[in-house]
Legacy VTK file of the C-alpha trace (Angstrom):
# vtk DataFile Version 3.0
C-alpha trace
ASCII
DATASET POLYDATA
POINTS 330 float
106.216 113.562 130.090
108.043 111.218 127.730
108.198 112.092 124.047
107.108 109.089 121.950
108.787 110.558 118.863
112.171 111.215 120.491
113.635 107.823 119.661
112.541 108.062 116.027
113.943 111.602 115.736
117.281 110.510 117.140
117.378 107.534 114.800
116.810 109.846 111.837
119.442 112.343 112.987
121.930 109.505 113.422
121.880 109.078 109.639
122.833 112.742 109.061
125.752 115.075 109.738
123.764 116.374 112.727
123.975 113.109 114.672
125.816 114.704 117.594
124.127 118.116 117.478
121.757 119.286 120.195
118.295 120.501 119.155
115.858 122.756 121.034
112.082 122.652 120.540
110.513 125.746 118.972
107.003 127.110 119.414
104.628 125.166 117.188
102.047 126.387 114.699
98.401 125.492 114.097
99.320 122.075 112.730
100.500 118.900 114.428
104.010 119.512 113.114
106.822 120.193 115.575
110.065 122.047 114.936
113.485 121.784 116.577
116.437 124.124 116.072
120.026 122.902 116.018
122.627 124.803 117.994
124.496 127.575 116.196
127.538 125.425 115.501
125.560 123.517 112.856
122.400 125.530 112.024
119.394 123.583 110.806
115.709 123.045 111.568
114.280 119.594 112.153
110.639 119.279 111.075
108.796 116.451 112.820
105.551 115.759 110.962
104.033 112.347 111.793
102.252 110.971 108.736
99.227 109.811 110.728
98.413 113.363 111.837
100.139 115.535 109.220
99.904 113.460 106.074
102.768 113.112 103.641
105.337 115.895 103.466
106.111 115.066 99.843
104.149 118.194 98.769
106.556 120.320 100.838
109.574 118.736 99.147
108.044 119.078 95.683
107.029 122.703 96.231
110.457 123.585 97.637
111.964 122.223 94.430
109.492 124.227 92.308
110.176 127.487 94.149
113.928 127.001 93.970
113.643 126.457 90.214
112.117 129.958 89.989
115.080 131.529 91.786
113.148 131.870 95.034
114.418 130.964 98.501
112.749 127.848 99.777
114.838 126.280 102.549
117.407 123.776 101.361
116.611 120.209 102.383
119.642 118.555 103.967
118.056 115.181 104.692
114.589 113.636 104.741
112.768 110.515 105.870
109.297 111.056 104.455
108.074 107.634 105.534
108.509 108.588 109.182
107.831 112.304 108.706
111.228 113.944 109.282
112.883 116.696 107.233
116.119 118.493 108.112
115.987 122.013 106.681
118.031 125.129 106.205
117.457 127.538 109.119
116.377 131.032 108.038
116.765 132.156 111.690
114.436 134.701 113.308
114.316 137.657 110.922
110.713 137.129 109.864
108.947 140.137 108.382
106.593 140.586 111.332
109.446 140.787 113.852
111.522 143.108 111.679
108.630 145.519 111.151
107.783 145.468 114.854
111.366 146.571 115.522
111.415 149.157 112.724
108.037 150.104 111.186
109.846 152.013 108.435
110.730 148.650 106.882
107.122 147.744 106.137
106.892 149.247 102.650
110.160 147.813 101.352
109.620 144.352 102.825
106.068 144.097 101.533
107.213 145.288 98.121
109.730 142.436 98.044
107.042 139.978 99.145
104.737 141.104 96.338
107.582 140.649 93.844
107.683 137.024 95.015
103.946 136.669 94.351
104.409 137.955 90.804
107.331 135.588 90.236
105.155 132.631 91.230
102.187 133.843 89.167
104.323 134.430 86.076
105.561 130.822 86.084
103.561 127.844 84.793
101.302 126.465 87.551
102.928 123.978 89.890
101.774 120.364 90.137
99.532 121.045 93.131
95.770 120.591 93.745
93.289 123.004 92.196
91.333 125.246 94.565
88.634 126.588 92.309
85.452 128.546 92.885
83.404 125.595 94.171
86.256 124.474 96.431
86.580 127.964 97.889
82.852 128.159 98.602
82.823 124.742 100.281
85.780 125.744 102.458
83.596 128.451 104.021
81.553 125.637 105.531
84.163 125.507 108.308
82.724 128.718 109.765
79.251 127.187 109.944
80.487 123.863 111.290
82.805 125.113 114.022
82.389 128.839 114.696
78.596 128.971 114.566
76.891 125.639 113.825
73.768 126.247 111.748
70.924 124.162 110.251
71.823 122.693 106.861
69.273 124.809 104.991
70.846 128.061 106.182
74.356 126.808 105.477
73.428 125.710 101.960
71.918 129.124 101.221
75.002 130.934 102.512
77.411 128.745 100.558
75.352 129.203 97.396
75.522 132.973 97.839
79.301 132.822 98.247
79.767 130.623 95.175
77.501 132.874 93.101
79.502 135.903 94.223
82.803 134.212 93.330
81.665 132.908 89.938
82.368 136.133 87.951
86.038 135.821 88.886
86.635 132.456 87.280
89.964 132.677 85.528
92.973 130.578 84.734
94.123 129.215 88.077
97.602 130.230 89.212
99.822 128.905 91.975
99.336 130.226 95.507
101.535 129.378 98.490
98.342 129.878 100.534
99.851 130.800 103.946
101.697 133.808 102.562
101.944 136.211 105.496
104.562 138.141 107.447
105.426 135.405 109.945
106.172 132.950 107.142
108.462 135.346 105.254
112.088 135.780 106.307
114.518 138.471 105.202
117.804 137.143 103.795
119.835 140.316 103.093
122.913 138.472 101.837
120.943 137.290 98.795
119.688 139.393 95.907
116.385 140.177 94.219
113.414 137.972 95.029
115.774 135.446 96.651
116.054 137.810 99.630
112.634 136.592 100.794
112.873 133.241 102.569
109.686 131.194 102.186
108.162 128.754 104.663
104.937 126.809 105.201
104.076 126.233 101.553
103.154 122.536 101.733
99.461 123.390 101.246
100.069 125.281 97.986
97.224 125.211 95.469
96.306 126.572 92.070
93.605 129.172 92.639
92.585 132.774 91.935
95.626 135.025 91.332
94.649 137.387 94.163
94.888 134.754 96.900
98.428 135.335 98.180
98.045 139.111 98.023
94.937 138.736 100.193
96.874 136.534 102.633
99.624 139.139 102.852
97.473 142.258 103.225
94.651 140.759 105.327
96.980 139.266 107.925
95.099 137.970 110.967
98.167 138.412 113.189
99.286 141.963 112.401
97.856 145.193 111.058
98.961 146.308 107.605
98.794 150.055 107.026
95.804 151.183 104.965
97.975 153.262 102.631
100.245 150.309 101.903
97.315 147.954 101.314
95.539 150.401 98.997
98.655 151.083 96.923
99.563 147.393 96.786
96.136 146.444 95.410
96.264 149.212 92.818
99.820 148.375 91.700
99.056 144.649 91.599
96.120 145.165 89.237
98.199 147.407 86.966
101.149 145.008 86.854
98.911 142.061 85.987
96.869 144.010 83.449
93.619 143.670 85.403
90.608 145.952 85.479
90.951 148.018 88.656
87.348 147.866 89.852
86.960 144.204 88.995
90.127 143.337 90.866
88.970 145.264 93.949
85.747 143.235 93.915
87.727 139.994 93.664
90.146 141.015 96.415
87.427 141.832 98.955
85.449 138.686 98.169
88.486 136.393 98.398
89.318 138.081 101.710
85.805 137.292 102.973
86.126 133.681 101.824
89.524 133.271 103.445
88.498 134.752 106.778
85.294 132.720 106.983
87.472 129.646 106.629
89.899 130.939 109.262
87.054 131.636 111.709
86.106 127.983 111.481
89.686 126.741 111.714
90.490 128.789 114.813
87.278 127.675 116.528
88.052 124.040 115.691
91.630 124.360 116.964
90.243 125.502 120.304
87.303 123.155 120.711
88.713 119.973 119.212
92.502 120.274 119.418
92.993 121.932 122.797
94.502 125.173 121.443
92.317 127.940 122.961
94.972 130.572 122.268
93.658 130.823 118.723
90.381 132.203 120.076
92.301 135.367 120.992
92.765 136.028 117.271
89.095 135.623 116.376
88.117 139.286 117.059
90.815 140.361 114.581
89.518 137.894 112.002
85.989 139.169 112.593
87.045 142.801 112.126
88.831 141.971 108.878
85.758 140.070 107.716
83.495 143.031 108.453
85.858 145.466 106.722
85.731 143.470 103.494
81.988 142.823 103.741
81.575 146.618 103.800
82.633 146.682 100.122
79.372 147.855 98.438
78.940 144.931 95.984
78.931 142.556 98.967
75.895 144.095 100.685
73.686 141.030 100.142
76.366 138.668 101.433
77.059 140.913 104.433
73.387 140.939 105.410
73.131 137.170 105.115
76.334 136.370 107.013
75.701 138.848 109.811
72.259 137.345 110.338
73.711 133.902 111.068
77.214 134.495 112.471
77.318 135.846 116.037
79.642 138.709 116.843
82.550 137.413 118.966
81.750 139.194 122.226
83.352 138.144 125.510
80.708 135.543 126.331
80.841 133.939 122.900
84.631 133.811 122.904
84.511 132.043 126.252
82.160 129.447 124.768
84.629 128.858 121.952
87.399 128.248 124.475
85.520 125.327 125.989
86.565 121.948 124.578
83.992 119.778 122.881
82.779 117.017 125.219
84.347 113.680 124.441
81.892 110.883 123.577
LINES 1 331
330 0 1 2 3 4 5 6 7 8 9 10 11 12 13 14 15 16 17 18 19 20 21 22 23 24 25 26 27 28 29 30 31 32 33 34 35 36 37 38 39 40 41 42 43 44 45 46 47 48 49 50 51 52 53 54 55 56 57 58 59 60 61 62 63 64 65 66 67 68 69 70 71 72 73 74 75 76 77 78 79 80 81 82 83 84 85 86 87 88 89 90 91 92 93 94 95 96 97 98 99 100 101 102 103 104 105 106 107 108 109 110 111 112 113 114 115 116 117 118 119 120 121 122 123 124 125 126 127 128 129 130 131 132 133 134 135 136 137 138 139 140 141 142 143 144 145 146 147 148 149 150 151 152 153 154 155 156 157 158 159 160 161 162 163 164 165 166 167 168 169 170 171 172 173 174 175 176 177 178 179 180 181 182 183 184 185 186 187 188 189 190 191 192 193 194 195 196 197 198 199 200 201 202 203 204 205 206 207 208 209 210 211 212 213 214 215 216 217 218 219 220 221 222 223 224 225 226 227 228 229 230 231 232 233 234 235 236 237 238 239 240 241 242 243 244 245 246 247 248 249 250 251 252 253 254 255 256 257 258 259 260 261 262 263 264 265 266 267 268 269 270 271 272 273 274 275 276 277 278 279 280 281 282 283 284 285 286 287 288 289 290 291 292 293 294 295 296 297 298 299 300 301 302 303 304 305 306 307 308 309 310 311 312 313 314 315 316 317 318 319 320 321 322 323 324 325 326 327 328 329
């Protein structure tokens, strides 16, 4: 099958020092972006993000600049054509946290400690110039679960969203910057650097200003890998102490933000399967469901747990198969 973007990619590369370098396609992510890796003689990653399907990548460029100004390791940008959706990036290679911990589980504590230091560095800085993602926005984002995972009548959805917003409202605080997709596969270990710069950061173009717990939730409630209970418990406790937060109040916020995030992810994964032809994401839904149930078991969330479990079906084999079926085209 011909690649309609190949000519445009080659035209962009012709304007760079990588004009005569071969590139190999990498496995994609949940977005419409595509990635290509240059050969080892001239390492780089080419991001191909068509504006019509991915929007502008200016937020990625701006956030990379912000993170670098904090002494953090966003990939260097070698060249960019934002009009046509191409960025040539520094290649952090394959030492992402998930792969490293799979190879040596003893690394989990030290790597996650470094990742949490990055979160604090971002939180300690003035908020970036990114969109706000406040309490009402977070509640509305849960609508994805009711639209795509388990479509429900509007009255039921409105009641559920109102419950979520009411539950979130006590945690209104000054919004701080979150990279949003802060998890082990998006973090790369760069041992030749020092301090927080040893953590290479990717996939931050959707950064927002939101509740301070958000990136810690993303890291510890990872839908792709299990995080040890001892590590997660200690990390939550230490995070609250370091930020001067009430322990019990922060635990309530953490579990509720985790519920909000995983409701949204349930809907996103279902939509990716039914509308975008990516049924592989359905395989992750049981993990998302289990994480959701674990956080709903937090005693202050009893009312919300009862309400959600009454309207969201458990992802048994039959239901997962339904989610794998594409939506009929009109």
